[in-house]
C-alpha positions in Angstrom: -4.9 70.2 -14.7 -5.7 73.8 -16.0 -3.4 75.2 -13.2 -0.7 72.6 -14.8 -1.7 73.9 -18.8 -0.9 77.7 -17.5 2.2 77.2 -16.6 3.5 74.9 -19.2 1.6 77.8 -21.8 3.7 80.5 -19.4 6.6 79.1 -19.3 8.0 77.1 -22.3 11.6 76.8 -20.6 10.0 74.1 -18.1 7.6 72.9 -20.7 10.5 72.2 -23.2 12.5 70.5 -20.2 9.5 68.1 -19.6 9.4 67.3 -23.2 13.2 66.4 -23.4 12.6 64.5 -20.1 10.1 62.5 -21.5 11.8 61.3 -24.5 14.9 60.7 -23.0 12.9 58.5 -20.9 10.9 56.5 -23.2 14.7 55.8 -25.3 15.6 54.6 -21.8 12.7 52.2 -21.5 12.6 51.6 -24.8 15.2 48.7 -25.2 13.7 47.2 -22.1 10.4 46.3 -23.4 12.0 44.0 -26.2 9.8 45.4 -28.7 11.7 44.7 -31.6 15.2 42.9 -32.2 17.6 45.8 -31.5 21.1 46.3 -33.5 23.7 45.8 -31.3 25.1 49.4 -30.4 21.4 50.6 -30.2 22.4 51.3 -26.6 25.2 53.6 -27.2 22.9 55.9 -29.7 20.3 56.2 -27.8 22.8 57.4 -25.0 23.9 60.1 -27.4 20.8 61.0 -28.3 19.7 61.4 -24.4 23.0 63.3 -24.0 22.3 65.6 -26.5 19.5 66.8 -25.4 20.6 67.3 -22.0 23.3 69.2 -23.4 20.8 71.2 -25.6 18.3 72.1 -22.9 21.8 73.0 -20.4 22.6 75.9 -23.4 18.7 77.0 -23.4 18.6 76.9 -19.5 21.9 79.1 -19.6 20.6 81.5 -22.0 17.5 82.0 -20.1 16.9 85.1 -17.8 16.3 84.5 -15.2 17.2 81.4 -14.1 14.8 79.5 -11.6 15.7 76.3 -9.6 13.4 74.4 -11.4 15.1 74.7 -14.5 18.0 73.2 -13.0 16.4 70.8 -11.3 14.9 69.5 -15.3 18.9 69.7 -16.3 19.9 67.6 -13.5 17.4 65.1 -14.2 17.9 64.9 -17.9 21.7 64.2 -17.1 20.9 61.4 -14.7 18.7 59.7 -17.1 22.0 60.0 -19.3 24.1 58.9 -16.8 21.6 55.7 -16.7 21.7 55.5 -20.5 25.5 55.9 -20.5 25.7 53.1 -18.0 24.2 50.3 -20.4 27.8 50.7 -22.0 30.1 51.8 -19.2 29.1 49.4 -16.3 29.1 51.7 -13.3 26.1 50.9 -11.1 25.1 47.4 -12.0 21.5 46.2 -12.6 19.4 47.8 -9.9 17.1 45.9 -8.1 13.4 46.0 -8.4 12.6 48.1 -5.4 15.8 50.6 -6.4 14.1 51.1 -10.0 10.5 52.2 -8.6 12.6 54.5 -5.5 14.7 55.7 -8.8 11.4 56.6 -10.7 9.5 57.7 -7.4 12.5 60.5 -6.8 12.7 62.0 -10.2 9.2 62.1 -10.3 9.1 64.3 -7.2 11.7 66.5 -8.5 9.8 67.0 -11.7 6.8 67.8 -9.7 8.2 70.3 -7.4 8.5 72.9 -9.5 4.4 73.1 -9.6 4.6 72.8 -5.3 3.0 76.0 -5.2 -0.3 74.7 -7.3 -0.7 71.9 -5.0 -3.1 71.1 -2.5 -2.0 71.3 1.2 -2.2 67.5 1.2 -0.8 66.8 -2.2 2.3 69.1 -1.0 2.9 67.1 2.1 3.1 64.0 0.0 5.4 65.7 -2.5 7.8 66.7 0.7 7.5 63.1 1.9 8.6 61.7 -1.6 11.5 64.4 -2.1 13.1 63.5 1.7 13.2 60.1 0.2 14.7 61.3 -3.0 17.5 63.3 -0.8 18.8 60.2 0.5 19.0 58.5 -2.9 20.8 61.3 -4.8 23.0 61.5 -1.5 23.7 57.6 -1.5 24.9 57.7 -4.8 26.7 60.4 -4.4 28.7 58.6 -2.1 28.8 56.0 -4.0 30.6 57.6 -6.7 33.4 59.4 -4.8 35.9 57.2 -6.0 35.1 58.6 -9.6 35.1 62.7 -9.3 38.8 63.1 -9.8 38.6 60.7 -12.7 35.5 62.8 -13.7 37.1 65.9 -13.7 40.3 64.9 -15.7 38.1 63.2 -18.3 35.5 65.8 -18.9 37.9 67.5 -21.3 36.4 64.6 -23.8 33.1 66.4 -24.5 31.8 66.1 -20.9 30.9 62.6 -20.8 32.9 62.1 -17.8 30.9 64.6 -15.8 27.7 62.5 -15.5 29.4 61.4 -12.2 28.3 64.4 -10.9 24.6 64.8 -11.7 23.6 62.7 -8.2 25.5 65.0 -6.2 23.8 67.8 -8.2 20.3 66.6 -7.5 21.2 66.0 -3.9 21.9 69.7 -3.8 18.8 70.7 -5.4 16.7 68.8 -3.7 18.0 69.9 -0.6 17.6 73.6 -1.7 13.8 73.0 -3.0 13.1 71.3 0.3 14.5 74.3 2.4 12.5 76.9 0.5 9.1 74.3 0.9 9.2 73.9 4.2 10.5 77.3 5.6 7.6 78.3 8.5 5.7 74.9 7.9 5.9 72.7 11.2 3.6 69.9 9.3 5.7 70.2 6.5 8.7 69.5 8.3 7.0 66.3 10.0 6.1 65.0 6.4 10.0 65.5 5.5 10.8 63.7 8.9 8.5 60.5 7.9 10.2 60.7 4.3 14.3 60.8 5.9 13.8 58.6 9.1 11.1 55.8 7.4 14.1 54.7 4.8 16.8 55.4 7.8 15.0 52.8 10.2 14.3 50.5 7.2 17.9 50.3 6.4 18.9 49.9 10.0 16.3 47.0 10.6 18.3 45.5 7.5 21.5 45.9 8.5 20.6 44.6 12.3 19.1 41.2 10.2 22.4 41.3 8.0 24.3 41.3 11.1 22.3 38.7 13.0 22.4 36.1 9.8 26.1 36.6 9.3 27.4 35.9 12.7 24.9 32.7 12.5 26.7 31.5 9.4 30.1 32.3 11.1 28.9 30.3 14.4 27.7 27.5 12.5 30.8 27.1 10.7 32.9 27.2 13.9 31.2 24.8 15.9 30.9 22.5 12.8 34.8 22.4 12.6 34.7 21.9 16.6 32.3 19.0 16.7 34.1 17.5 13.6 30.5 17.5 12.1 30.2 14.7 9.1 28.2 17.0 7.3 30.3 19.9 5.5 29.9 23.5 6.8 27.9 24.7 3.9 24.8 22.2 4.5 24.5 22.9 8.2 24.3 27.0 7.4 21.8 25.5 4.8 19.9 23.6 7.4 20.1 26.4 9.7 19.7 30.3 8.4 16.2 31.7 7.7 15.4 31.2 4.2 14.7 34.6 3.3 15.7 37.6 1.1 18.1 38.8 3.4 19.8 35.8 3.8 19.8 34.8 0.1 21.4 38.3 -0.3 24.0 37.5 2.3 25.0 34.0 0.5 24.8 35.8 -2.9 27.4 38.8 -2.0 29.9 39.3 -4.4 28.7 36.5 -6.5 25.9 38.5 -7.5 25.2 41.4 -5.4 27.7 44.4 -5.3 29.4 44.9 -1.9 31.4 48.2 -0.7 35.0 47.0 -0.4 36.9 49.3 2.0 40.1 47.7 1.2 40.2 48.1 -2.4 39.3 51.8 -3.3 36.2 52.2 -1.8 33.3 51.2 -3.7 35.5 49.5 -6.7 37.5 46.4 -6.5 35.2 43.4 -6.7 34.4 42.0 -10.1 31.4 39.8 -11.2 32.2 36.3 -10.9 31.1 34.2 -14.0 31.1 31.1 -11.7 27.3 31.9 -11.0 25.3 32.7 -14.2 23.1 35.7 -12.6 24.1 39.1 -13.4 25.7 41.5 -10.9 23.1 43.3 -8.8 22.9 46.9 -7.4 21.2 47.1 -3.8 21.8 49.9 -1.7 20.8 47.8 1.1 23.5 45.5 0.6 26.0 47.9 0.1 25.7 50.0 3.1 25.0 46.6 4.9 28.3 45.2 4.1 30.3 48.3 5.5 28.7 47.9 9.0 29.3 43.7 9.1 32.2 41.7 8.5 31.8 39.3 5.7 31.4 35.5 6.1 34.1 33.0 6.1 32.5 31.0 3.6 34.1 30.0 0.4 32.8 30.9 -2.9 32.3 27.1 -3.8 30.1 26.8 -0.2 27.9 29.9 -1.1 27.2 28.2 -4.6 26.5 24.8 -3.0 24.2 26.4 -0.5 22.1 28.7 -3.3 21.6 25.2 -5.0 20.4 23.5 -1.6 18.2 26.0 -0.6 17.1 28.3 -3.7 16.9 25.8 -6.5 20.0 27.7 -8.2 21.9 24.8 -9.7 21.0 25.8 -12.8 23.0 29.3 -12.6 25.8 27.0 -11.0 26.1 25.3 -14.1 30.1 25.0 -15.2 30.4 27.4 -18.4 33.0 27.1 -21.1 31.5 30.1 -23.0 29.1 33.2 -21.9 25.6 32.6 -22.9 23.8 36.1 -21.5 23.0 37.4 -25.0 20.8 34.1 -25.9 17.1 33.7 -25.5 14.9 30.8 -26.5 12.7 31.9 -29.3 10.6 29.1 -30.4 9.5 25.8 -29.1 8.0 23.3 -30.6 6.5 20.4 -28.3 5.6 17.0 -30.0 4.0 14.3 -27.0 2.8 11.2 -28.3 0.7 9.3 -25.4 0.1 5.8 -25.0 -2.5 5.2 -22.2 -2.7 1.4 -22.9 1.0 1.4 -21.8 0.9 4.3 -19.1 3.7 5.8 -20.9 4.4 9.1 -23.2 7.3 10.1 -25.4 7.9 13.9 -25.7 10.0 15.9 -28.5 11.3 19.4 -27.3 12.3 21.4 -30.6 14.0 24.8 -29.6 15.2 27.4 -31.4 18.0 29.4 -29.8 18.4 33.2 -31.1 21.7 35.3 -30.1 20.9 39.0 -29.9 24.8 39.9 -30.6 24.9 41.8 -33.7 28.6 40.1 -34.6 29.5 37.0 -33.0 33.2 37.3 -31.7 35.0 33.9 -30.7 32.7 31.8 -32.0 29.6 32.4 -30.4 28.0 31.4 -27.1 27.5 28.8 -25.2 23.2 27.4 -24.8 23.3 25.6 -21.6 19.6 24.1 -20.6 18.2 22.2 -17.7 15.2 19.9 -18.3 12.7 18.6 -15.7 11.1 15.7 -16.1 8.6 13.7 -14.7 9.7 11.0 -12.1 10.9 8.1 -13.4 11.9 9.9 -16.7 14.7 9.0 -19.1 16.5 11.1 -21.9 15.9 8.6 -25.0 16.9 11.3 -28.4 19.1 14.2 -29.5 19.6 15.9 -32.5 21.6 19.1 -33.4 21.1 21.0 -36.8 24.2 21.3 -38.4 24.0 23.5 -41.2 20.8 23.1 -41.8 20.5 19.2 -41.6 19.6 17.3 -38.6 22.7 15.0 -36.9 21.4 12.3 -34.6 23.3 11.7 -31.3 25.6 9.0 -30.5 25.2 7.6 -27.0 28.4 7.0 -24.9 30.2 7.0 -21.7 29.6 10.1 -19.6 33.2 10.4 -19.4 33.7 9.8 -23.4 31.2 12.6 -24.0 32.1 15.2 -21.3 36.0 14.9 -22.6 35.0 15.4 -26.2 32.5 18.3 -25.8 34.7 20.4 -24.0 37.7 19.5 -25.9 35.6 20.6 -29.2 34.0 23.5 -27.3 36.9 24.7 -25.5 39.7 24.7 -27.8 38.7 24.3 -31.0 35.4 25.9 -31.1 32.9 23.8 -33.4 29.8 22.3 -33.2 28.8 19.7 -30.5 25.8 19.1 -28.3 25.5 16.9 -25.5 23.2 15.6 -22.7 23.9 14.6 -19.6 21.5 12.7 -16.5 21.6 14.5 -13.3 20.2 13.9 -9.8 16.5 15.0 -9.0 14.9 14.3 -12.0 16.9 16.6 -14.1 19.0 16.5 -17.4 21.5 19.2 -18.8 21.6 19.8 -22.4 24.5 21.8 -24.0 24.5 23.4 -27.4 27.4 25.2 -29.2 27.9 27.1 -31.1 24.9 29.9 -31.3 25.5 32.4 -33.5 23.8 35.5 -34.6 23.6 34.6 -38.4 20.5 32.1 -37.6 18.6 30.6 -34.7 20.3 27.4 -33.5 18.0 24.7 -33.2 18.1 21.0 -31.3 15.7 18.4 -29.9 15.7 16.3 -27.0 13.3 13.4 -26.3 12.2 12.3 -23.3 10.5 8.8 -22.3 8.0 9.1 -19.4 5.6 7.3 -17.4 2.5 8.5 -16.6 0.9 9.1 -13.3 -1.8 7.5 -11.9 -4.1 9.2 -9.8 -7.0 7.1 -8.6 -9.1 5.9 -11.9 -6.8 8.9 -13.4 -3.5 9.1 -15.8 -1.7 12.2 -16.3 0.5 13.5 -18.5 3.4 15.9 -16.7 5.0 18.5 -19.2 8.5 18.7 -19.0 10.0 22.3 -18.5 13.4 24.2 -18.5 15.7 27.0 -17.4 17.9 27.9 -20.0 18.2 31.0 -21.9 15.0 33.2 -21.5 11.9 32.2 -23.3 9.5 34.9 -21.9 8.6 36.1 -25.4 8.7 32.3 -27.2 6.2 31.0 -29.1 5.2 27.2 -29.0 3.3 25.1 -31.5 2.2 22.1 -29.2 1.0 18.5 -30.7 -0.9 15.9 -28.7 -1.3 12.5 -30.2 -2.7 9.4 -28.6 -2.2 5.6 -29.4 -6.0 5.2 -28.5 -7.7 8.2 -27.6 -9.0 8.0 -24.3 -12.4 8.9 -22.9 -13.1 11.8 -20.5 -10.4 14.2 -21.2 -10.3 18.0 -22.3 -7.6 20.2 -24.0 -8.7 23.5 -24.1 -7.5 25.6 -26.4 -6.2 22.7 -28.7 -8.2 21.6 -32.3 -8.5 18.1 -33.2 -6.9 17.9 -36.8 -7.2 14.1 -37.3 -8.6 11.5 -35.0 -6.8 11.5 -31.7 -4.1 14.1 -32.9 -4.7 17.7 -31.3 -2.6 21.3 -31.8 -2.4 24.4 -30.4 0.0 27.7 -31.5 0.4 30.1 -28.1 2.3 31.5 -26.0 5.1 29.1 -24.3 3.4 27.4 -21.5 6.0 25.6 -19.2 3.7 23.9 -17.0 0.9 21.0 -19.1 -1.0 18.7 -17.3 -3.5 16.1 -19.3 -5.5 14.0 -17.5 -7.7 11.2 -18.9 -9.7 8.3 -17.7 -7.8 5.0 -17.1 -7.6 2.5 -20.3 -7.1 -1.2 -20.0 -3.4 -2.2 -20.0 -2.0 -3.7 -23.4 -0.5 -7.3 -22.5 1.7 -7.2 -25.7 5.6 -7.5 -25.1 8.0 -5.3 -26.8 10.8 -7.9 -28.5 14.4 -7.2 -28.9 17.6 -8.7 -28.9 16.1 -12.2 -27.5 14.0 -10.5 -24.3 10.4 -9.6 -24.3 8.9 -6.7 -21.9 5.9 -7.0 -21.1 3.4 -4.6 -19.0 1.7 -5.5 -16.3 -0.7 -3.9 -13.6 1.1 -3.5 -10.6 -0.9 -4.9 -7.5 0.5 -3.8 -4.4 1.5 -6.6 -1.8 1.9 -6.3 1.9 4.1 -8.4 4.1 3.7 -9.2 8.1 6.0 -6.4 9.6 6.2 -5.1 12.7 9.2 -2.5 13.2 11.3 -2.8 16.4 12.9 0.5 16.0 11.3 3.6 14.0 13.4 6.1 12.9 11.8 9.8 12.3 13.3 12.3 9.8 12.2 15.7 11.0 12.4 19.4 9.4 10.5 21.9 8.9 7.5 20.3 7.0 6.6 18.3 10.0 3.2 20.2 11.6 2.6 19.6 15.1 -0.7 18.1 14.6 0.9 15.2 12.3 3.9 14.6 15.0 1.4 14.5 17.8 -1.2 11.8 16.1 2.0 9.5 14.7 3.2 9.9 18.1 0.2 7.9 19.8 0.7 5.1 17.4 4.7 4.7 18.1 5.7 5.9 21.6 5.8 2.7 22.7 8.8 1.2 20.5 12.3 2.7 20.6 12.2 5.9 18.4 15.0 7.6 17.1 15.8 10.8 15.8 18.9 12.8 14.0 21.0 15.5 15.8 24.5 15.0 14.7 24.2 11.5 15.9 20.9 9.3 16.5 19.5 10.1 19.4 16.3 8.5 21.8 13.0 10.2 21.7 11.0 10.3 24.7 7.6 11.4 25.8 10.1 14.1 28.3 12.0 15.7 25.2 9.9 15.2 22.1 8.4 19.0 21.8 11.8 20.6 22.3 13.2 18.4 19.4 10.1 18.7 17.2 10.7 22.6 18.0 14.5 22.2 17.0 13.4 20.5 13.9 11.0 22.7 12.7 14.0 25.1 12.5 15.8 23.3 9.6 15.1 23.9 6.2 15.8 20.3 5.0 16.9 17.1 6.8 19.3 14.4 5.4 18.9 11.4 7.6 22.3 9.3 8.0 20.7 5.9 6.5 24.2 4.5 7.2 23.4 4.6 10.8 20.5 2.5 10.9 21.0 -1.0 12.3 19.1 -4.1 11.5 17.5 -2.8 8.6 15.0 -6.0 8.3 13.4 -4.6 11.4 13.6 -0.8 11.4 11.1 1.5 9.4 12.2 5.1 8.8 9.5 7.8 8.6 10.0 10.7 6.7 8.3 14.3 5.5 10.0 15.8 2.5 10.6 19.5 2.1 10.9 21.2 -1.5 14.8 21.9 -1.5 17.6 19.9 -0.3 21.3 18.9 -1.3 21.8 16.3 -4.3 23.9 13.2 -3.2 26.5 14.3 -5.6 27.0 17.8 -3.4 28.2 15.5 -0.4 31.1 14.4 -2.1 34.1 13.9 -0.4 32.5 14.4 2.8 32.8 12.6 6.0 29.1 12.1 5.7 29.4 10.6 1.7 32.0 8.3 3.2 30.2 6.6 5.8 27.1 6.1 2.8 29.4 4.6 0.5 30.6 2.3 3.2 27.1 1.2 3.4 25.6 1.3 0.1 28.2 -1.3 -1.1 26.3 -4.2 1.4 23.2 -2.2 2.1 20.0 -3.8 3.0 16.8 -2.4 1.5 15.3 -0.5 4.2 11.7 0.4 4.6 10.7 3.8 3.9 7.4 5.5 4.5 7.1 9.0 3.2 4.3 11.5 4.8 3.2 12.9 1.7 4.2 12.4 -2.2 7.2 15.1 -2.4 10.7 13.6 -1.9 13.7 15.4 -1.3 16.5 14.6 -3.8 18.7 13.2 -1.5 15.9 10.6 -0.9 14.8 10.3 -4.7 18.0 9.4 -5.8 18.1 7.0 -3.2 14.9 5.7 -3.8 15.4 5.3 -7.7 18.6 3.3 -6.6 16.7 1.1 -4.9 18.2 1.6 -1.2 14.6 1.5 0.1 11.2 -0.3 0.3 9.2 2.6 -0.6 5.5 3.7 0.3 3.8 6.6 0.8 0.6 8.4 2.3 -1.1 10.4 5.1 -0.5 9.5 8.6 -3.6 7.9 9.0 -2.8 5.0 6.2 0.3 4.5 8.6 -0.8 4.3 11.7 -3.4 1.5 10.2 -0.4 -0.4 8.5 1.4 -0.1 11.9 -1.8 -1.3 13.6 -2.1 -4.3 11.2 1.8 -4.9 11.0 1.5 -4.4 7.7 4.5 -2.9 5.4 4.7 -2.8 1.5 6.3 -5.9 0.0 9.0 -5.4 -2.5 8.0 -6.9 -6.1 11.4 -6.1 -7.8 14.1 -8.4 -9.0 16.2 -9.1 -11.7 13.3 -9.6 -14.1 10.9 -7.2 -12.9 11.0 -3.2 -12.1 8.0 -1.3 -10.3 6.8 2.0 -11.8 4.6 2.7 -8.7 4.0 6.2 -9.8 2.2 4.6 -13.0 0.8 1.7 -11.2 2.5 -0.8 -13.4 5.2 -3.4 -13.7 7.4 -4.2 -16.6 8.8 -7.5 -16.9 11.8 -8.9 -19.1 10.5 -12.3 -20.4 11.2 -14.8 -23.0 8.5 -13.8 -25.2 9.7 -12.4 -28.5 6.4 -12.5 -30.3 6.3 -9.5 -32.5 3.8 -6.6 -31.8 3.5 -3.1 -31.6 4.0 -2.2 -28.0 6.5 0.6 -27.8 9.9 0.5 -27.4 10.0 3.1 -24.7 9.3 -0.3 -22.5 12.8 -1.6 -23.1 14.0 1.9 -22.2 12.1 2.4 -18.8 13.1 -0.7 -17.7 16.9 -0.6 -18.9 16.7 3.2 -17.2 15.0 1.6 -13.7 17.8 -1.7 -13.9 20.5 0.8 -14.7 19.9 2.9 -11.4 19.5 -0.2 -9.7 22.9 -1.7 -10.1 24.3 1.9 -9.9 23.4 2.4 -6.4 25.6 0.4 -4.3 28.7 2.0 -6.2 27.3 5.4 -6.4 29.9 7.5 -5.0 33.0 5.4 -5.4 32.3 5.4 -9.4 33.0 1.9 -9.9 29.8 1.4 -11.1 30.9 1.9 -14.7 31.0 -1.6 -15.7 30.9 -3.0 -18.9 27.6 -4.6 -18.7 25.7 -1.9 -17.3 26.8 0.5 -20.0 26.0 -2.2 -22.5 22.4 -2.0 -21.0 22.2 1.6 -21.2 23.5 1.9 -24.8 21.5 -1.3 -25.9 18.1 0.8 -24.6 19.8 4.1 -26.2 18.9 6.1 -22.9 20.9 8.5 -20.7 22.2 7.4 -17.3 24.7 7.8 -14.5 27.1 6.1 -16.9 25.9 7.0 -20.4 25.7 10.4 -22.5 24.1 11.6 -25.7 26.6 13.6 -27.9 26.5 14.9 -31.4 29.5 16.0 -33.1 30.1 17.6 -36.2 32.0 14.9 -38.3 32.5 11.1 -38.6 36.2 12.0 -37.9 35.2 13.7 -34.5 33.7 10.5 -33.3 36.3 8.0 -34.6 38.9 10.9 -32.6 37.1 10.5 -29.7 36.9 6.7 -30.0 33.1 7.2 -30.0 31.9 4.4 -32.4 28.3 4.0 -33.9 25.8 2.2 -31.8 25.2 -1.2 -32.8 22.5 -3.7 -31.6 20.7 -0.7 -30.3 17.4 0.9 -30.3 19.0 4.0 -31.8 17.5 7.6 -30.8 13.7 7.4 -30.4 11.3 8.8 -32.3 7.8 9.8 -33.1 7.7 6.6 -35.3 9.8 4.2 -32.8 7.2 2.0 -31.7 6.7 -1.9 -32.1 8.9 -4.7 -32.1 12.4 -4.3 -33.7 13.7 -7.3 -35.6 16.1 -9.4 -34.1 19.5 -9.4 -35.5 19.0 -13.0 -36.6 16.0 -11.7 -38.4 17.1 -8.9 -40.0 18.3 -11.9 -42.9 15.4 -13.1 -43.0 13.8 -9.8 -43.9 16.0 -9.1 -46.7 15.7 -12.9 -47.9 12.1 -11.9 -48.0 12.1 -8.8 -49.8 14.6 -10.5 -52.5 12.0 -13.3 -53.0 9.3 -10.5 -53.3 11.3 -8.8 -55.9 12.3 -11.7 -57.6 8.6 -12.9 -58.0 7.5 -9.7 -59.1 10.3 -8.8 -61.9 9.7 -12.4 -63.0 5.7 -12.0 -63.3 6.8 -8.3 -65.2 9.0 -10.0 -67.6 6.8 -13.1 -68.2 4.0 -10.7 -69.4 6.4 -8.9 -71.9 7.5 -12.4 -73.3 4.0 -12.7 -74.6 
């Protein structure tokens, strides 16, 4: 430390340069910290300040004699920082990936520390030379990357020299080379340290390129083989199943969508621009750029790449169709209001979100906020509100087609206020809000009706989380209330403000689980429109079943132990697996079949190929990610499945585990399966006893197996305080059951199904919620006010709703009461 202080005292030019570098680096980092909301134009102000510092220090160095190499090194570091500050306004490098940011900081630090190399210990100097070797490669890469801009940089230098920033990397590369040469001269050990600093990155890059080429080749071969075999699945599905799920494969699929590549056919590195069909900023990764030079591009179309990203990397939200940009939006605040009905094993959650636009001025009407809400299994959206001019506007429910048409017309053409919520597969819904302007935070609310999860003698409430405008810095106010306060539960960080009402103020937390002891079920029905909806305990019933044929749905989620254990119980039966077609599994081929299957990232078992469903058992184990049913549209697989579903008998499905892929989950919701789950031992026990779970659903009953309850539609219309969510959950499950046979051919959009969804006021494949700005807008698109409907759910919408005929009796009663009250009042006056 004393040596460093003496150097700074002796050499004020170095001291001045270090101070300016610290200031410039701080100005560059300040916008990344998001400590305050910066005004538009702040980035360019920070750049000009950094640029001014670099020019001032350059003048200082030019006026100083003698000129040391260390001075020039600091000059070029200042110019390098200024170049990256300018990059925010004039995009050249794109967003650097994390490892590149670290490499830039380490390289610049090594060049700065080289000014003090003669004061370092021997070990420290070897380490410095190692990092200088890395720095030289990095600056050399940037020098080559910017070659196409050198001529422009020289010609445009007359404009206050800003374009000269393109020469900062080459200046640093030359300076670093000279520093290295001077320091390693005559020292064999330092040359070895330098060789390590150069060759380790080169070897790492070579390995990356080698793996890139291998996976690239695998992708193209999969496409070719799928074409030759006339595969039933689209080529992108086969690729998603078979390529390794790692960072290199992800970068290959994202090449030109997210990661910049070298385009040798179009002005060297220039010519491919960011495609807005995938909502992720374009990134700069030198490994990807270099690998793209030494490898041909895959034969995948852009839409196929996006499908692979959706299926393999949970990127559905980023692939949502956008009418307007949303890159300046954040979620600034979240209000969560939860009402839990333990005695009904369900909950209602309202999420009120504030969306903030960080642009100083909003051009072209504002930005579009798109949210994907992930809801617990069996949940349904039952309310939507949008605040327009400071007032809450509640949604109307209409067909999905009408809602979509109205939203696109109003947003895409007329640029005015709407919001819409659509049902999606995989327990998700999408919400769109427009416009989000810089003048105020946009406010909207989504309400979700959910069944609670039963585990042993405990019920668990699972929270609703979202993908959308970042909520990293969002605050959250959460309130949890119980219709009946249960025993044995704990809410750390919450304060009980009233009996059974708890609140907390905190940073937004997407994951929230609240567990408590099971309470006795309420048996009072909810009555509406001539029917009652009553909750009953679901007690699994079994029927005698000895499968004649077993089908195994194999993928990489199966372990050798599970498979070998199960095989002992089923090897004496006819067992089939899918390998582009159903094939017999035997003692002789089972090891090889499992080894191949364990390379599959997911599976899509062709349930349409199962024959004699009454005597068949399908056994599956699910991976985390897989395509949705809707992703398979227009494929041969989908066409055959469509034909099958129209007349399909329920298939017995046993899931080894509790999670299902989106594909199987959707089919389960549509009642394609008689479903049971658990471990291998439970399955073996049932097989030995010749038992399988019996379906207890019909037109009047739906089962919520995750909650251990059944909702029955009855003729009992006795008024009670039962929540209206009983009807909402019954209708959702009933609608999904009716939609199933015609999900692909879209003929499920039938008046009776639409009427059922409208009565319960729920989103579904046939229905969506929409808020428009004016009554005239609703009339123009034929979206009528919902009649004989539960309307938007709310925290107060529990208890029986009067029948349409009962409203007259209610009004008569009110009139009679008023008459008697006023008569008594006037009688007193007469006295």
